[in-house]
C-alpha positions as a printed NumPy array, in Angstrom:
array([[ 40.504,  52.666, -32.   ],
       [ 40.596,  49.674, -33.628],
       [ 38.259,  46.547, -33.505],
       [ 39.206,  43.356, -34.936],
       [ 37.322,  40.703, -35.842],
       [ 38.209,  36.853, -37.49 ],
       [ 35.112,  36.082, -39.791],
       [ 33.841,  32.532, -40.853],
       [ 32.682,  32.555, -44.648],
       [ 29.44 ,  29.809, -44.34 ],
       [ 28.179,  28.699, -47.246],
       [ 24.706,  30.858, -47.098],
       [ 26.845,  34.107, -46.846],
       [ 26.561,  35.01 , -50.849],
       [ 22.855,  34.595, -50.057],
       [ 22.661,  36.959, -46.965],
       [ 25.083,  39.293, -49.258],
       [ 26.912,  39.104, -46.074],
       [ 30.786,  39.159, -45.383],
       [ 30.338,  36.12 , -43.149],
       [ 29.772,  35.944, -39.571],
       [ 32.232,  37.577, -36.994],
       [ 33.593,  35.224, -33.786],
       [ 32.531,  37.278, -31.062],
       [ 31.764,  37.162, -27.489],
       [ 28.719,  38.714, -25.458],
       [ 30.304,  39.828, -22.159],
       [ 26.772,  40.389, -20.646],
       [ 26.238,  36.332, -21.215],
       [ 29.356,  35.683, -18.4  ],
       [ 29.432,  32.364, -20.202],
       [ 33.081,  32.727, -21.987],
       [ 31.565,  31.042, -25.126],
       [ 32.444,  32.128, -28.753],
       [ 29.15 ,  33.125, -30.964],
       [ 28.676,  33.97 , -34.347],
       [ 27.429,  37.425, -35.481],
       [ 26.038,  38.184, -38.757],
       [ 26.52 ,  41.85 , -38.681],
       [ 24.208,  42.579, -42.033],
       [ 21.117,  40.694, -40.641],
       [ 21.731,  41.36 , -36.709],
       [ 21.712,  37.771, -35.876],
       [ 23.571,  35.444, -33.932],
       [ 24.328,  31.537, -33.889],
       [ 26.025,  29.753, -31.033],
       [ 27.101,  26.748, -33.176],
       [ 29.428,  27.236, -35.938],
       [ 27.469,  24.415, -38.033],
       [ 24.162,  26.057, -37.682],
       [ 25.527,  29.384, -38.965],
       [ 23.709,  29.929, -42.156],
       [ 20.479,  28.617, -41.181],
       [ 17.717,  31.538, -40.136],
       [ 16.027,  28.949, -38.792],
       [ 18.914,  27.98 , -36.07 ],
       [ 19.676,  31.462, -35.553],
       [ 19.452,  34.038, -32.302],
       [ 18.156,  37.42 , -31.961],
       [ 19.474,  38.616, -28.7  ],
       [ 18.155,  41.69 , -27.364],
       [ 21.805,  42.891, -25.771],
       [ 22.097,  45.381, -23.585],
       [ 25.525,  45.736, -23.772],
       [ 28.479,  45.499, -26.742],
       [ 29.41 ,  42.195, -28.303],
       [ 33.392,  42.247, -28.188],
       [ 35.65 ,  40.386, -30.469],
       [ 36.883,  36.643, -30.17 ],
       [ 40.78 ,  36.632, -29.851],
       [ 42.87 ,  34.099, -32.137],
       [ 43.693,  32.647, -28.687],
       [ 40.173,  31.953, -27.978],
       [ 39.028,  31.014, -31.434],
       [ 42.027,  28.589, -31.656],
       [ 41.047,  27.004, -27.741],
       [ 37.898,  26.439, -29.639],
       [ 39.056,  24.379, -32.167],
       [ 38.133,  26.9  , -34.932],
       [ 41.259,  28.234, -36.314],
       [ 40.688,  27.029, -39.459],
       [ 37.384,  28.403, -39.637],
       [ 38.732,  32.128, -40.247],
       [ 38.617,  32.728, -43.341],
       [ 39.342,  36.317, -43.028],
       [ 39.771,  39.496, -40.484],
       [ 37.746,  42.451, -40.224],
       [ 39.121,  45.264, -38.785],
       [ 36.738,  48.44 , -37.807],
       [ 38.109,  52.188, -37.644],
       [ 36.163,  53.567, -34.9  ],
       [ 36.189,  57.542, -34.339],
       [ 33.675,  58.799, -31.754],
       [ 31.909,  56.112, -31.351],
       [ 31.332,  55.753, -35.458],
       [ 32.749,  53.179, -37.645],
       [ 34.681,  55.476, -40.614],
       [ 36.516,  52.609, -41.9  ],
       [ 36.369,  48.691, -42.439],
       [ 39.633,  47.105, -43.645],
       [ 39.23 ,  43.069, -44.962],
       [ 42.03 ,  40.627, -44.809],
       [ 41.241,  37.588, -47.107],
       [ 42.982,  34.889, -45.946],
       [ 44.123,  31.823, -48.634],
       [ 43.215,  28.678, -48.242]])
């Protein structure tokens, strides 16, 4: 199975030793909102303009999994130009066995 995320590389990503934040949805919130998830720090942001500011991050304790935001959902929010790369996880038996990156030209 593969899971594909679109990634925004904020100005603080290098300092956090991060690829950037993944555009995602949190189904258990039932709000249809796009969130921004930093996998390395396991933190969320609710607004793309606040991404990277650790004081404005959220540490949600989730019962279920996050899901990738689709390209259509990102486009509807006017965030399409904020996509810097595509990150695809290869998952087997519930474990990540590989990650493929596609960095988009700006």
